[in-house]
C-alpha positions as CSV (number, residue, x, y, z in Angstrom):
1,M,-41.9,10.2,-71.7
2,K,-39.1,10.1,-69.2
3,K,-37.1,6.9,-68.9
4,F,-36.2,5.3,-65.6
5,N,-32.6,5.6,-64.4
6,N,-32.1,2.0,-63.3
7,E,-28.7,2.7,-61.9
8,N,-30.1,5.2,-59.4
9,D,-32.9,2.7,-58.5
10,E,-30.2,0.1,-57.7
11,V,-28.3,2.6,-55.6
12,Y,-31.5,3.4,-53.6
13,G,-32.0,-0.4,-53.1
14,D,-28.4,-0.7,-51.9
15,I,-29.0,2.1,-49.4
16,C,-32.1,0.4,-48.0
17,E,-30.3,-3.0,-47.8
18,K,-27.5,-1.3,-45.8
19,L,-30.1,0.2,-43.4
20,F,-31.7,-3.3,-43.0
21,I,-28.3,-4.9,-42.2
22,E,-27.5,-2.1,-39.7
23,A,-30.7,-2.9,-37.9
24,Y,-30.9,-6.7,-38.4
25,G,-27.3,-7.7,-39.1
26,K,-27.1,-9.7,-35.9
27,D,-29.5,-12.2,-37.5
28,W,-29.2,-11.7,-41.3
29,I,-26.4,-11.6,-43.8
30,K,-26.5,-10.0,-47.3
31,L,-26.1,-12.5,-50.1
32,P,-23.4,-11.5,-52.6
33,G,-24.2,-10.3,-56.0
34,K,-27.1,-8.4,-57.7
35,H,-30.4,-9.5,-59.2
36,L,-30.6,-12.7,-57.1
37,E,-33.9,-14.3,-56.1
38,A,-33.3,-13.4,-52.5
39,D,-31.3,-10.6,-50.8
40,F,-30.6,-12.1,-47.4
41,K,-30.0,-15.3,-45.5
42,H,-30.7,-15.8,-41.8
43,K,-27.6,-16.7,-39.8
44,K,-29.2,-19.3,-37.6
45,Q,-32.4,-20.4,-39.2
46,R,-33.2,-21.9,-42.6
47,V,-34.8,-18.7,-43.9
48,F,-34.1,-16.4,-46.9
49,G,-35.4,-12.8,-47.2
50,E,-36.2,-10.4,-50.0
51,L,-36.2,-6.6,-49.4
52,K,-38.4,-4.3,-51.5
53,S,-37.5,-0.6,-51.2
54,R,-40.5,1.6,-51.6
55,K,-40.5,5.3,-52.3
56,Y,-43.6,6.2,-50.4
57,E,-45.5,5.6,-47.1
58,H,-47.1,2.2,-46.5
59,N,-50.6,3.5,-46.4
60,R,-50.4,4.7,-50.0
61,C,-51.5,1.4,-51.5
62,P,-54.0,-1.3,-50.5
63,D,-51.5,-4.0,-51.5
64,W,-47.9,-4.6,-52.5
65,M,-46.7,-6.2,-55.7
66,V,-44.3,-9.2,-55.7
67,G,-43.1,-11.0,-58.8
68,K,-44.2,-14.5,-59.4
69,N,-40.6,-15.6,-59.4
70,K,-40.4,-14.7,-55.7
71,I,-43.5,-16.7,-54.8
72,D,-42.2,-19.6,-56.9
73,L,-38.9,-19.5,-55.1
74,A,-40.7,-19.3,-51.7
75,D,-42.8,-22.4,-52.6
76,K,-39.7,-24.3,-53.7
77,L,-37.9,-23.5,-50.5
78,Y,-41.0,-24.3,-48.4
79,K,-41.1,-27.8,-49.8
80,K,-37.5,-28.2,-48.5
81,K,-38.5,-26.8,-45.1
82,V,-36.8,-23.5,-45.7
83,G,-38.6,-20.3,-45.0
84,F,-39.0,-17.1,-47.0
85,V,-39.8,-13.6,-45.8
86,I,-40.6,-10.6,-48.0
87,Y,-39.8,-7.2,-46.4
88,N,-41.1,-3.9,-47.6
89,M,-39.2,-0.8,-46.5
90,F,-41.2,2.4,-46.7
91,Y,-40.6,6.0,-45.7
92,D,-42.5,5.2,-42.4
93,G,-41.1,1.8,-41.5
94,L,-40.5,-1.8,-42.3
95,W,-43.2,-4.5,-42.8
96,K,-42.8,-8.2,-43.4
97,W,-44.8,-11.1,-44.8
98,V,-43.8,-14.7,-44.2
99,Y,-44.6,-17.1,-47.0
100,S,-46.8,-20.2,-46.7
101,P,-49.0,-21.8,-49.4
102,E,-52.0,-21.2,-47.2
103,K,-51.2,-17.5,-46.8
104,V,-50.8,-17.1,-50.6
105,K,-54.5,-18.2,-50.9
106,T,-55.8,-15.8,-48.2
107,D,-53.3,-12.9,-48.3
108,C,-52.7,-12.4,-52.1
109,N,-54.5,-11.5,-55.2
110,I,-53.0,-12.2,-58.7
111,R,-53.3,-9.7,-61.5
112,E,-51.2,-8.0,-64.1
113,G,-48.2,-6.0,-62.8
114,G,-44.7,-4.9,-63.6
115,R,-42.9,-1.9,-64.9
116,L,-42.9,0.3,-68.0
117,D,-40.3,2.8,-66.8
118,R,-37.1,1.1,-67.7
119,G,-37.5,1.6,-71.5
120,K,-39.3,-1.7,-72.1
121,N,-42.6,-3.3,-71.3
122,E,-42.1,-5.5,-68.2
123,L,-45.8,-6.2,-67.6
124,K,-46.8,-9.8,-66.8
125,P,-50.2,-11.3,-66.2
126,D,-49.4,-13.0,-62.9
127,Y,-47.9,-10.7,-60.3
128,Y,-48.9,-11.4,-56.7
129,Y,-50.3,-8.5,-54.6
130,I,-50.0,-9.0,-50.9
131,K,-52.8,-7.3,-49.0
132,K,-51.6,-4.4,-46.8
133,E,-53.4,-5.8,-43.7
134,C,-51.6,-9.1,-44.0
135,M,-48.2,-7.5,-43.6
136,I,-46.7,-7.3,-40.1
137,K,-44.9,-4.1,-38.9
138,C,-41.4,-5.0,-37.8
139,K,-40.3,-4.1,-34.2
140,K,-37.3,-2.0,-35.3
141,N,-38.5,1.1,-37.2
142,V,-36.2,1.0,-40.2
143,C,-37.3,3.6,-42.8
144,A,-36.4,4.1,-46.4
145,P,-34.7,7.5,-46.9
146,R,-37.1,10.1,-48.2
147,I,-36.4,11.9,-51.5
148,K,-38.0,15.2,-52.4
149,D,-39.7,14.0,-55.5
150,P,-40.0,10.3,-56.0
151,F,-39.1,10.7,-59.7
152,A,-36.7,13.7,-59.7
153,E,-33.6,11.8,-58.8
154,L,-34.5,8.5,-60.5
155,M,-35.5,9.8,-63.9
156,I,-33.5,11.0,-66.8
157,E,-34.5,12.6,-70.1
């Protein structure tokens, strides 16, 4: 089995973050560092944002996976009157979902999720899946860059 090249995945994520800032840098700043619970902070409002870079079009899946840690962070921030937005950047545009405890109950399903492609089992029983119809398409059409084969550039022997 081929093993995931995590370095290339991070480069792809960095590219998508730069595209997001080019489009929304007037309102958002990139938080410094890697592997943080949030990627961006709003300049004027008390809101944090997370960007998920997807290597396919948004209609491919009925829902989108988000780690429990992101929902836990969003809940913690919500209790302090701080907002949290999850962005998904696809080949065909940018969609968002704004956290609230009520929306988790109506917009999400919880089931096993995670990854197996980084050389270890990262499956967990409690990933959140946000229903596609609950995501809002963003006004600025920021798209993830297409790659010929979603695995060709990101996999190594």
